[in-house]
C-alpha positions in Angstrom: 6.8 32.0 -9.9 8.5 28.8 -10.7 8.5 25.6 -8.6 12.3 25.4 -8.7 14.0 23.7 -5.7 15.1 26.0 -2.9 18.6 24.6 -2.6 21.8 24.5 -4.6 23.4 21.0 -4.2 21.6 17.7 -4.5 22.7 14.2 -5.4 20.5 11.3 -6.6 22.4 8.1 -5.6 21.7 4.4 -5.1 20.3 3.6 -1.7 22.4 1.3 0.6 21.5 -0.8 3.6 23.1 1.9 5.7 20.4 4.4 4.5 17.5 2.3 5.9 17.4 4.1 9.3 16.9 7.5 7.6 14.6 6.0 5.0 12.4 4.7 7.8 12.4 8.1 9.5 11.1 9.6 6.3 8.6 6.8 5.6 7.2 7.0 9.2 6.9 10.8 9.0 5.3 10.8 5.6 2.7 8.0 5.6 0.0 6.8 8.0 0.6 3.3 6.7 4.3 3.1 5.9 6.3 0.3 4.3 8.3 -1.7 6.8 12.1 -1.8 7.0 11.9 -5.4 5.8 10.2 -4.3 2.6 13.0 -1.8 1.8 15.6 -4.4 2.7 14.0 -6.9 0.4 13.9 -4.4 -2.4 17.6 -3.8 -2.0 18.4 -7.5 -1.7 16.5 -8.5 -4.9 18.0 -5.7 -6.9 15.1 -3.3 -7.4 16.1 0.2 -8.5 16.4 2.0 -5.1 17.5 5.6 -5.3 17.9 8.3 -2.7 17.9 12.1 -3.1 20.4 13.8 -0.9 20.3 17.5 -0.2 23.7 18.5 1.2 24.5 15.7 3.6 20.8 14.8 4.3 18.9 12.0 2.6 15.6 13.9 1.8 13.7 11.5 -0.4 13.8 8.2 -2.2 12.2 6.1 -4.9 11.9 2.4 -5.6 11.0 0.9 -9.0 11.2 -2.2 -11.1 11.5 -2.9 -14.8 10.2 -5.9 -16.7 8.7 -6.7 -20.2 9.1 -3.2 -21.5 7.3 -1.7 -18.5 8.4 0.0 -15.3 6.5 0.1 -12.0 7.1 2.9 -9.6 6.6 1.3 -6.3 7.4 4.1 -3.9 8.4 7.8 -4.2 8.6 9.7 -1.0 10.0 13.1 0.1 10.5 14.0 3.7 7.6 16.2 4.8 9.9 19.1 5.7 11.3 19.0 2.1 7.9 18.7 0.3 6.8 21.4 -2.1 10.3 22.3 -3.2 10.6 20.2 -6.4 12.3 17.1 -5.0 9.5 14.8 -6.0 9.9 16.0 -9.6 13.6 15.4 -9.4 13.0 11.8 -8.2 10.3 11.1 -10.8 12.5 12.4 -13.6 15.3 10.2 -12.5 13.0 7.2 -12.3 11.7 7.9 -15.8 15.3 8.2 -17.2 16.1 4.8 -15.6 13.0 3.2 -17.2 13.9 4.6 -20.6 17.5 3.3 -20.2 16.0 -0.2 -19.5 14.0 0.0 -22.7 10.6 0.5 -21.0 7.8 2.0 -23.0 5.5 2.7 -20.1 5.6 3.4 -16.4 2.8 2.4 -14.0 2.1 3.4 -10.4 -0.6 3.2 -7.8 -1.6 6.2 -5.7 -4.1 6.8 -3.0 -7.0 9.0 -4.2 -6.5 11.0 -0.9 -2.9 11.9 -2.0 -3.9 14.9 -4.0 -0.4 16.4 -4.2 1.1 13.2 -5.6 -1.7 12.9 -8.1 -1.1 16.5 -9.2 2.6 15.8 -9.7 2.0 12.6 -11.7 -0.6 14.3 -13.9 1.8 17.3 -14.5 4.4 14.7 -15.6 2.2 13.0 -18.1 0.5 10.2 -16.1 -3.1 9.4 -16.8 -5.5 7.3 -14.8 -6.0 3.9 -16.4 -7.8 2.0 -13.6 -8.5 1.4 -10.0 -7.5 -1.4 -7.5 -10.3 -1.8 -5.0 -9.2 -1.9 -1.3 -5.5 -1.8 -2.2 -4.2 0.2 0.7 -4.6 -0.2 4.4 -6.5 2.7 5.9 -7.1 2.6 9.6 -9.5 -0.2 10.3 -10.5 -0.3 6.6 -9.1 -0.2 3.1 -8.6 2.6 0.5 -8.7 2.0 -3.2 -5.8 2.8 -5.4 -5.7 4.8 -8.6 -3.6 3.1 -11.3 -1.8 5.6 -13.5 0.3 5.1 -16.6 2.7 7.3 -18.5 4.1 6.7 -22.0 7.9 7.0 -22.0 
């Protein structure tokens, strides 16, 4: 059985300020410690690569990344919980990788929570390997959670 998406029509498109209400709905549903609306607005304002994945008329996921000095940094990749497990994360990640290659990047880096096993599995399946850790990187209730740093050669 293949992990093909269970839909026919999707579109990966640049995010706009007008998408931020829906982005925040997804972010709040998906993460216990979400990014703020201000973070997303700042990413759009400074020109980071901000892309949404639309299924039919519904924004169902998004990704944010940067490029500099031959490297890309995947800052956020999120799929609405009701759409998870249908291949949308793979679509967004493939799009992010294509953008990085088009910008002349040789590597893509990301941080991921060790507790986010499904994301780690996706990244490993797509060629990412663990290259380090960032202690106490993420907020986690009253404490902090480390981050796994992963890298993929493009």
